[in-house]
C-alpha positions as CSV (number, residue, x, y, z in Angstrom):
1,M,-110.3,172.8,1.9
2,S,-113.2,170.8,3.3
3,D,-116.9,170.7,2.3
4,A,-117.0,174.5,3.1
5,A,-119.1,175.2,0.1
6,T,-121.8,173.6,1.2
7,H,-122.0,174.8,4.9
8,P,-122.4,178.3,5.9
9,P,-119.3,180.3,7.2
10,I,-118.6,180.0,10.6
11,L,-117.9,183.8,11.2
12,S,-119.4,186.3,8.8
13,G,-118.0,190.0,8.9
14,R,-120.1,192.2,6.4
15,E,-119.0,196.2,5.5
16,L,-117.0,196.5,8.5
17,G,-115.5,199.8,9.8
18,F,-113.0,201.3,12.1
19,S,-111.2,204.5,12.9
20,A,-108.8,205.7,15.6
21,G,-107.4,209.1,15.9
22,G,-109.5,210.4,12.7
23,R,-107.6,208.1,10.4
24,A,-110.1,205.1,9.0
25,L,-108.0,202.0,10.2
26,V,-110.6,199.5,8.3
27,T,-113.2,200.2,5.6
28,N,-116.0,198.3,4.1
29,A,-114.5,195.3,4.8
30,S,-116.2,192.1,4.2
31,L,-115.1,188.1,4.7
32,D,-116.3,184.7,5.8
33,L,-114.2,182.1,7.6
34,L,-115.1,178.8,6.8
35,A,-114.8,175.1,8.5
36,G,-111.6,173.5,7.2
37,T,-109.9,176.5,5.6
38,T,-106.9,178.5,6.0
39,T,-107.5,182.2,5.1
40,I,-104.5,184.4,5.2
41,V,-104.4,188.3,5.1
42,I,-101.3,189.9,3.6
43,G,-100.5,193.4,2.7
44,P,-98.0,196.1,3.5
45,N,-97.7,198.0,6.8
46,G,-100.4,199.9,7.8
47,A,-102.9,198.4,5.5
48,G,-105.1,197.3,8.2
49,K,-104.4,193.6,8.7
50,S,-104.0,193.5,12.5
51,T,-107.0,195.7,13.0
52,L,-109.2,193.6,10.8
53,L,-108.2,190.2,12.8
54,K,-109.1,192.4,16.2
55,L,-112.8,193.4,14.9
56,L,-113.0,189.7,13.8
57,T,-112.2,188.4,17.0
58,G,-114.4,190.9,19.3
59,E,-111.2,192.6,20.8
60,I,-112.3,195.9,18.9
61,A,-116.0,196.6,18.2
62,P,-116.6,198.0,14.3
63,A,-117.8,201.4,14.0
64,G,-119.8,200.3,11.3
65,G,-121.1,196.9,9.9
66,E,-122.1,193.4,11.5
67,I,-120.3,190.5,12.5
68,D,-121.9,187.1,13.3
69,I,-120.4,183.5,14.6
70,G,-122.6,180.7,13.7
71,G,-125.5,183.3,12.9
72,E,-125.3,185.0,16.2
73,A,-124.1,188.6,16.7
74,L,-120.8,188.7,17.7
75,R,-121.4,191.4,20.2
76,A,-124.2,189.1,21.8
77,I,-122.0,186.0,22.8
78,P,-121.1,185.8,26.5
79,G,-117.5,185.8,27.0
80,W,-117.2,182.7,28.5
81,R,-119.0,180.9,25.3
82,L,-116.8,183.0,23.0
83,A,-113.5,181.8,24.6
84,C,-114.7,177.9,23.8
85,Q,-115.1,179.2,19.9
86,R,-112.5,181.0,19.3
87,A,-108.6,181.2,20.6
88,V,-106.1,183.9,19.6
89,M,-102.3,184.3,19.7
90,A,-101.9,188.4,19.6
91,Q,-98.9,190.1,17.5
92,H,-97.7,190.7,21.0
93,A,-98.1,189.0,24.6
94,R,-96.7,190.4,27.5
95,L,-96.7,188.9,30.6
96,A,-96.5,190.4,33.9
97,F,-96.5,187.6,36.4
98,P,-93.0,184.8,36.5
99,F,-95.0,182.2,35.4
100,S,-93.2,179.3,33.8
101,V,-94.0,177.7,30.7
102,Y,-96.4,174.9,31.8
103,E,-98.3,177.6,33.6
104,V,-98.5,179.9,30.4
105,A,-99.6,177.1,28.1
106,R,-102.3,176.2,31.4
107,L,-103.7,179.6,30.5
108,G,-105.5,178.1,27.8
109,V,-107.3,175.3,29.8
110,D,-108.0,177.4,32.7
111,G,-111.5,178.7,33.0
112,I,-113.0,176.6,30.2
113,G,-111.4,173.7,30.7
114,R,-112.8,173.5,34.4
115,A,-115.3,170.9,33.9
116,L,-112.9,168.5,32.4
117,P,-111.2,165.8,34.7
118,R,-107.8,166.9,36.1
119,P,-105.7,164.1,34.5
120,R,-107.3,165.2,30.8
121,R,-106.7,168.8,31.8
122,E,-103.1,168.0,32.3
123,A,-103.0,165.5,29.4
124,I,-104.4,168.6,27.3
125,V,-101.0,170.5,28.1
126,A,-98.5,168.1,27.8
127,E,-100.0,167.2,24.0
128,C,-100.1,170.9,23.2
129,L,-96.5,171.9,24.3
130,A,-95.3,168.4,22.8
131,A,-97.1,169.9,19.4
132,A,-95.8,173.6,19.5
133,G,-91.9,172.0,20.2
134,V,-91.7,173.3,23.2
135,F,-92.2,170.3,26.0
136,D,-88.7,170.2,26.9
137,L,-89.3,173.9,27.9
138,A,-92.3,173.2,30.5
139,G,-90.2,173.8,33.6
140,R,-88.5,177.3,32.4
141,S,-89.8,180.9,33.4
142,Y,-91.6,182.2,30.5
143,Q,-89.4,185.4,30.8
144,T,-86.4,183.7,30.4
145,L,-87.0,182.2,26.9
146,S,-86.3,183.9,23.4
147,G,-88.6,185.5,21.5
148,G,-89.4,183.1,19.1
149,E,-89.6,180.3,21.9
150,Q,-92.3,182.6,23.7
151,Q,-94.0,182.7,20.6
152,R,-93.9,178.9,20.6
153,V,-95.6,178.6,23.8
154,Q,-98.3,181.0,23.1
155,F,-98.9,178.9,20.1
156,A,-99.2,176.0,22.6
157,R,-101.7,178.2,24.6
158,V,-104.2,178.9,21.9
159,L,-103.7,174.8,21.2
160,C,-104.8,174.6,24.8
161,Q,-107.9,177.0,24.4
162,L,-109.0,175.1,21.2
163,E,-108.5,171.5,22.5
164,A,-110.2,172.9,26.0
165,G,-112.9,174.3,24.0
166,R,-113.7,171.7,22.0
167,S,-116.1,169.7,24.6
168,I,-118.5,173.0,24.5
169,A,-117.9,174.5,20.7
170,E,-118.1,172.2,17.9
171,R,-117.1,174.8,15.2
172,Q,-114.3,176.7,16.0
173,L,-111.9,179.3,15.0
174,L,-108.3,179.7,15.5
175,F,-106.5,183.7,15.0
176,L,-102.8,184.1,14.5
177,D,-101.3,187.5,14.3
178,E,-98.0,187.4,12.4
179,P,-97.4,184.2,14.5
180,I,-94.1,183.4,12.9
181,A,-92.3,186.7,13.3
182,S,-89.6,185.4,15.5
183,L,-89.0,182.1,14.3
184,D,-86.9,180.5,12.4
185,L,-87.4,179.1,9.4
186,C,-87.8,175.7,10.8
187,H,-90.3,176.5,13.4
188,Q,-92.0,178.6,10.8
189,L,-93.1,176.0,8.8
190,A,-93.7,174.0,11.7
191,L,-96.1,176.4,13.1
192,L,-98.2,177.0,9.7
193,D,-98.0,173.0,9.1
194,M,-99.7,172.6,12.7
195,A,-102.1,175.6,11.3
196,R,-102.9,173.9,8.0
197,S,-103.6,170.1,10.3
198,I,-106.2,172.5,12.5
199,A,-107.8,174.1,9.4
200,A,-108.1,170.0,8.3
201,R,-110.1,169.3,11.5
202,G,-112.6,171.2,10.8
203,V,-111.6,174.6,12.6
204,A,-111.9,178.3,10.4
205,V,-107.7,179.6,10.0
206,L,-107.0,183.2,10.1
207,V,-103.6,184.0,9.6
208,V,-101.9,187.5,9.3
209,L,-98.6,187.2,7.6
210,H,-96.3,189.5,5.5
211,D,-94.3,186.6,3.9
212,L,-95.5,186.4,0.4
213,N,-94.5,183.3,-0.3
214,L,-95.6,181.3,2.8
215,A,-98.8,183.1,2.6
216,V,-99.3,181.6,-1.0
217,T,-98.2,178.2,-0.2
218,Y,-100.5,177.7,2.8
219,A,-103.5,179.8,2.1
220,D,-106.7,178.3,0.8
221,H,-108.2,181.6,1.2
222,L,-105.8,185.1,0.2
223,V,-106.8,188.4,1.3
224,V,-104.7,191.2,-0.2
225,M,-105.5,194.2,2.3
226,D,-104.2,198.3,1.3
227,R,-105.2,201.6,3.0
228,G,-107.8,199.8,5.0
229,R,-109.5,198.1,2.7
230,I,-109.9,194.6,1.1
231,I,-108.6,194.9,-2.4
232,A,-108.6,191.3,-3.5
233,Q,-109.5,187.6,-2.2
234,G,-109.7,184.3,-3.4
235,P,-107.4,181.3,-4.2
236,P,-103.5,182.3,-4.4
237,A,-103.4,181.2,-8.0
238,Q,-106.1,183.6,-8.9
239,T,-105.8,186.7,-6.8
240,L,-102.3,188.1,-7.2
241,D,-100.8,189.3,-10.2
242,D,-97.9,191.6,-11.2
243,A,-100.0,194.5,-11.1
244,L,-101.6,193.7,-8.0
245,L,-98.3,193.4,-6.4
246,Q,-97.3,196.7,-7.8
247,Q,-100.4,198.5,-6.9
248,V,-100.6,197.1,-3.2
249,F,-96.5,196.8,-2.0
250,R,-95.6,199.5,-4.5
251,V,-91.9,197.6,-5.4
252,D,-91.3,195.6,-8.8
253,L,-92.0,192.1,-8.5
254,S,-92.1,189.2,-10.8
255,L,-95.1,186.7,-10.4
256,S,-93.8,183.3,-11.5
257,R,-95.1,179.7,-11.6
258,A,-93.5,176.5,-10.4
259,P,-94.2,174.0,-13.6
260,A,-95.2,171.3,-11.4
261,P,-98.2,172.7,-8.9
262,G,-98.5,176.1,-10.8
263,M,-98.1,177.4,-7.2
264,P,-97.0,181.6,-7.3
265,F,-93.5,182.5,-6.1
266,L,-92.1,185.6,-5.9
267,L,-88.9,187.0,-7.6
268,P,-87.3,190.5,-6.6
269,Q,-86.3,192.3,-10.2
270,Q,-84.2,195.3,-10.2
271,H,-86.5,198.7,-10.6
272,R,-87.0,199.9,-13.9
273,G,-85.7,203.0,-14.5
274,R,-82.3,202.6,-11.9
275,P,-79.3,204.0,-13.7
276,A,-76.7,201.2,-14.5
277,A,-74.3,200.8,-11.9
């Protein structure tokens, strides 16, 4: 982590709430996103993880609470400036037009990067396609790609947006909602490594994940959600324990620690009380 402790959060959400269909999806959630920090949100299905991310990005408005970016109310920030400050990779991205991979990635530069010289815009797209491991697919139709390849192209798009926005916004945020869901192990690790390297540049990164082992490996700050509430948050080694895992995920899990770095990892156990085979 950077010297985040000596600087105010890039984003601060306080007592956020959101309901839909008469059901509370997020309740009284407070979270700071700090420069140079990778924050990872975990929790079971329906815990409110994606809804919280959508609140923090401004995609949906909270029914209660406040969100500030750089001390300014999120709702008051013009869309063009918000696009320079934060990039979002949604869980599902649909395209109705027959774009090429290059054109999809270039969407991250179009608009906010128009003031940049054309050679620089083209260089940003090429660099970000390469960083996401899809440079060789640049000429392919996006619609013909596998789900995992499409996710990597969407990651290239948000990298382009961050890079183009850096000329306007000094403090930035990156939001990734289940970014590795369709990826094989190699590309899962590559994407999360890249997210960490982006955080090391001073960006505040928030990732929603289901894989607990990857979450504790990559998180500086771990957020555990259940039934719309933030149950616990902090450094992974100080946040997770057996009781919390059983309470939130409702299964028996053994939290162990590797002897060298002391990093938590999980081993499924046979359920207590299950009849012997």
